[in-house]
C-alpha positions as CSV (number, residue, x, y, z in Angstrom):
1,M,0.0,0.0,0.0
2,K,1.3,3.4,-0.9
3,T,1.8,6.0,1.7
4,P,0.8,9.6,1.1
5,A,4.5,10.6,0.9
6,K,5.2,8.0,-1.8
7,T,2.1,9.1,-3.7
8,A,3.2,12.7,-3.5
9,V,6.7,11.9,-4.7
10,T,5.4,9.8,-7.6
11,F,3.0,12.6,-8.6
12,L,5.9,15.1,-8.4
13,V,8.2,13.0,-10.5
14,A,5.5,12.4,-13.1
15,T,4.7,16.2,-13.2
16,L,8.3,17.1,-13.7
17,A,8.7,14.6,-16.5
18,L,5.7,16.0,-18.2
19,V,6.9,19.6,-17.9
20,F,10.4,18.6,-19.2
21,A,8.9,16.7,-22.1
22,S,6.6,19.5,-23.1
23,S,9.3,22.2,-22.8
24,S,11.8,20.3,-24.9
25,L,9.4,19.3,-27.6
26,G,7.5,22.5,-28.3
27,G,5.3,24.9,-26.6
28,E,6.6,28.3,-25.6
29,P,9.4,29.8,-27.8
30,N,12.8,28.6,-26.6
31,K,15.3,31.3,-27.1
32,R,18.3,29.0,-26.5
33,R,17.1,26.5,-29.2
34,G,16.5,29.5,-31.5
35,Q,20.1,30.6,-30.9
36,V,21.5,27.2,-31.8
37,Y,19.4,27.0,-34.9
38,F,20.2,30.5,-36.0
39,K,23.9,30.1,-35.5
40,M,24.2,26.6,-37.0
41,V,21.7,26.8,-39.8
42,C,21.0,30.5,-40.8
43,T,24.5,31.8,-40.2
44,Q,26.2,28.8,-41.8
45,C,24.1,29.2,-45.0
46,H,24.8,32.9,-45.3
47,V,28.5,32.4,-45.0
48,Q,28.5,29.5,-47.5
49,T,26.6,31.6,-50.1
50,A,28.9,34.6,-49.6
51,E,26.0,36.7,-48.2
52,K,26.6,38.9,-45.3
53,T,25.8,37.3,-42.0
54,I,23.2,39.3,-40.0
55,P,23.8,38.9,-36.3
56,P,20.8,39.7,-34.0
57,N,22.6,42.8,-32.7
58,A,22.6,44.3,-36.2
59,R,18.9,45.3,-35.8
60,T,16.6,46.6,-33.2
61,M,13.9,44.6,-31.5
62,A,11.2,46.4,-33.6
63,E,13.2,45.8,-36.8
64,W,13.5,42.0,-36.0
65,D,9.9,41.8,-35.0
66,A,8.8,43.4,-38.2
67,Y,11.1,41.2,-40.3
68,M,10.0,38.0,-38.7
69,S,6.3,39.1,-38.8
70,T,6.3,39.8,-42.5
71,D,8.2,36.5,-43.2
72,Q,10.0,38.0,-46.2
73,H,13.5,36.5,-46.5
74,D,14.7,37.8,-49.9
75,G,13.0,39.9,-52.5
76,S,15.8,39.4,-55.1
77,G,14.6,35.9,-56.2
78,S,18.1,34.5,-55.6
79,S,16.8,32.4,-52.7
80,E,13.5,31.3,-51.1
81,P,11.4,34.3,-50.5
82,T,10.2,33.4,-47.0
83,V,12.0,33.0,-43.7
84,S,9.7,30.3,-42.7
85,Y,11.0,28.1,-45.6
86,Y,14.3,27.9,-43.8
87,T,12.7,26.6,-40.6
88,S,10.4,24.2,-42.5
89,T,10.6,20.4,-42.1
90,A,11.3,20.1,-45.8
91,Y,14.3,22.5,-45.6
92,R,15.7,20.8,-42.5
93,E,15.3,17.4,-44.2
94,S,17.2,18.7,-47.2
95,V,20.3,19.8,-45.1
96,K,20.2,17.3,-42.3
97,D,23.2,15.3,-43.6
98,S,25.4,18.3,-43.5
99,N,23.9,20.2,-40.6
100,K,23.7,18.8,-37.1
101,A,21.2,21.4,-35.8
102,A,18.8,20.7,-38.7
103,K,19.0,17.0,-38.0
104,K,18.6,17.4,-34.2
105,F,15.5,19.6,-34.5
106,L,14.0,17.7,-37.5
107,K,11.0,16.3,-35.5
108,L,10.0,19.7,-34.1
109,P,7.1,21.5,-35.8
110,A,8.2,24.3,-38.2
111,D,6.2,26.9,-36.4
112,Q,8.0,26.0,-33.2
113,I,11.5,26.5,-34.8
114,Y,10.2,29.8,-36.3
115,A,9.0,31.0,-32.9
116,D,12.4,29.9,-31.3
117,V,14.4,31.8,-33.9
118,T,12.2,34.8,-33.5
119,A,12.6,34.8,-29.8
120,F,16.4,34.6,-30.2
121,V,16.8,37.4,-32.8
122,V,14.3,39.8,-31.0
123,G,15.8,39.0,-27.6
124,G,19.3,39.4,-29.0
125,A,18.7,42.7,-30.8
126,R,21.0,45.7,-30.2
127,D,18.4,47.4,-28.0
128,S,17.6,44.3,-25.9
129,D,18.9,43.5,-22.5
130,T,21.1,40.8,-24.0
131,P,22.4,41.8,-27.5
132,A,23.8,38.8,-29.4
133,S,26.3,38.3,-32.1
134,C,27.0,35.3,-34.4
135,N,30.2,34.5,-32.5
């Protein structure tokens, strides 16, 4: 027969496991995961294509918020026109063999990765409390 203390401990362990699972697999934007994705996927591609890397501290919070809200990556036609394409499952699938972050986050929903990257760039803007670079 379980004692009230054992029942409470079991409940606490189960609750913590559920909270950990939901926070690691989606839900609220995860700025840290967005940082990893941005630095390992976005920055890597910009460097490889000889485009200028754009660190979060190159723009203000309002500028990043507007950029991510409009979802317009490139108007030149030289690449995919939306930012969301680069967080899509299809894109991550296409680069997973050469990019560890794309492979690691392959099972996450695209909108979650997009929210994570948005949290990182807005939170790392030059006028934020924690400006971030690509280094």
